[in-house]
C-alpha positions, 0 to 999 in steps of 0.5 A: 724795828724792836729786836723780839727779846728770844732772837736775842740768844741767837747774837754770836759773841763778839770779839770784844766780849770773847776776850773777856775770857782770857786774862782770868783767875778762877773765881769759888761760887762764894766770891763771884757776886764780891769780886765782880761788884769790887772789880777795878773797872768795867772790862774786868767786871765783865771779864771775871763774869764771862769766866764764870760762866766758861767754869760752869759757876752758877750766875745769882742775882747780884752777880747779874745786876753787878755785871749789868752794872758794868755793860752800860758803863761801858756803853757797849751796847752789843754787850747788853745785848748779849747778856740779856741772851745768857740772863734767859738762858738761866732764868734770871731775866725775870727777877725785878732787880736784874730787869731793872738793870736790863731795862737801865742798860737798854735805854742807853742804847736802844729805847725801843726795846726799853719801852718792850721790855718795861711793858713786858716785866712781870715785876717792877719796883719804883726803880723800875718806873723811875728809870722809864721817866728818866729816860723819856726826860732825857729825851725831850718826851716829857708829857710820856714821862708824865704819863709814867709818873701819874701811872705809877702805884705807888711813888718815892722821893726819887720818883719826885725828883726824876720828874722834878729834874725832868722838867727843869732839865727841859727849861720848863721850870714853872711845870716843876716848881709845881711838881714840887708843891704838889709833892709837899701839898701831899705832906707824905714826903720829905725833899732830899738833897738831890731834889733841893739841888735841882729846884735850886739849878732851876731858880738860877736859870729863872733867876729866880732868887728873891722869894723862891730861892731864898725859900728854898735856901731857908728850908735847906738850912732848917731841914737838910743843910748845915754848911759848918758840920753834918746834919741830916746829909753826907758831907758830899750833899752838903758840898752839892747843894752849897754849890747849887746855892753859890750858882743861885746868888752868884748867877743872879748878882748876889754876890753878897749871899755867894761869898757868905754861902761859899765861906761857910762850906766847910768843904769845898770841890772844884765846881764850888770854887769854879762856880765862885770863880764864875760868878764874880767875873761874870758881874766884873770882879776880875781881881777877885776871881784871881784872888779866890782863885789863888786861894783855891789852889792855895787849898790844894785844889786842882782847876779844871776846864770850868776853872779856867772858862771863869778866870779867863773871863774875869781876866777879860771883863777886867781888860787884865791883859797880862794875868790873862795871857799867864792863866791861859800858858799855865791851863796847857803847860802847868795843869795838862789842861787842852784849851776848849774852844771857849777859851780861844773865845775869851782870849780872843775877846781879851785881846780884840777889845785891848787893840792887840789884833795882831796878837788875836790873829795869831792865836785864832791861827795857833787853834787846834779847833776851827774857829767858831762864830763867836770867835770870828764875831769878837774878832770882827768886833774888836776891828770893827771898834778898832776901825782896823778894816785891813786886819779885818778883811784878811778875815771876812772870808772865813768869818763867812764860811762858818756863819748861816742863815741861823746863827751868822746873823750878827757876823754879817752885819758886822762885815757890812758895818766892816765894808763901810769902814773900808769904803766897799759900797759894791760889797756893802751892799753885796752882803745885804742883797745876800742876807735879804735873799739867804732870809738871814736875821739878826738876833734881836736883844731881849729880856727876861721877866720872871714872876714869882708866884707865892 
């Protein structure tokens, strides 16, 4: 049940909030806002804010906004409540910028109260409305997000971007593109880099590269983006949009375009390199992916977990066992990264396809994570391919424990086939009866055809 906002005054400070008063230097009124804004951490910002209160230094709207941003970044909802209570006492809670910062804090922890606050605000600006559009989109409530969008008295470019991003993030790509067309038809605003990157990302998920993707790319090149030098956008914006274009072309298999964009980019971050590596890996160009990785290291860019997913996937697709083994080792020993389930999955698949079932089995046993359906499926499929029932029999019971009727159809089918391989027909019948009784179904193969509309 939502907490009435006047009652927030009665919340008692938590130990975490009271501790902000310890270890703080006094502040002058002239430097309070800048000190909080430039604080070394959100915790330090809130210590300064609390110290100001104890010293009797007046709080202005800028100080309040910076303090609320610190609360939101910590994801400590109790701090939002207490700060809100203090702002009510100082009569700053109705200031439009302060109220918007409060709203942003509430949507992270208590959406019901966020909506109540939004409805009660005496004044709203574009950021206030945009915050609610984004909040509803993150909840998957696109109907309410669209209602907020349609109700806005005045939309800025961020409003259109928020609505388009909401549709794209929830897989409603055609509706997102329809909103983009609506904005372009109105002729009042031009898309910015953030919107273009969102549209390109949507095209990559749709597999729509030839008409939509290339059209968006052409528009960006003409009006926003210059990969070799800055035009209307900042260096960071160029990198973001350039990376999205590389990802689009790589995922859609147009690797020549992906490489062309990639090579034209003067600046690249770790995601740019990673999407290029992953794109090459996806289409079986293992050696080329590893060559790009060597270039990445030579450029002084430190790989992350996503980079290694692409590298290990490249090794798996190309059957490069030694390279995969070496990169898996360097991931932990050289770069200090903890392998995640997808990294283990790549290595099990790599070893399994190469017939190194004992090594794959040892890796599974050494995992710090619980093997999931994908890991067990890869291992059992390798056992079936190499007709090694005895190895599969070691893990069948473990594999079946992680399977269920929703995600385990493939495993149950593999187990049934493996029992048949071992001549254990009674077990084959037992597994098949279980699948029927539990309504376990194996996912059918499917394909996706997207229709590009002019």
